[in-house]
Residue, then its C-alpha position, 0 to 999 in steps of 0.5 A: m150570795l155576793m151577786i144577790h147583794i150586788k143586785k140589791y145594792y144596784e136596785g137600792v141606788t137606782n130605784e130600778e128593779v133588775g129582772t131575774e126571770r131566768y135566774n128565778s126559773l132555775e129555782i136555786s139560791p145560794v142557800h141550797i147547799h144540796k144542789d151540785k156545783k154545776a147548778h150553782k155555777d149556772a145560776l151564778l152566770t145567769l144572774g150575772d148576765e141578767i144584771v149586766t144586761h139590765i145595766h147595759g140597757h139603762s144609762l147610768p148617772v155620771v159620778n164625779y170623783s173629787s179627791e177633796t171629798a174623799s175620806q183620808k181614812v181607809a178601811a182594810e180587812h185582814 
């Protein structure tokens, strides 16, 4: 499910759709609990490859980090 969220976040930030034809052709999603572990692993690796391939094929904007604009508060999960 994390990879799906990463894909959606990337698409929301860049306004670009990530093509996931190979992933979609596997017909498996994180909610298909009846599928075996290997099928989920193959789907995860396929989706990850499609996301990375898309990102490598597009130039990303440079994001400059400034400590002055950073928040002093940090959220932590326990």
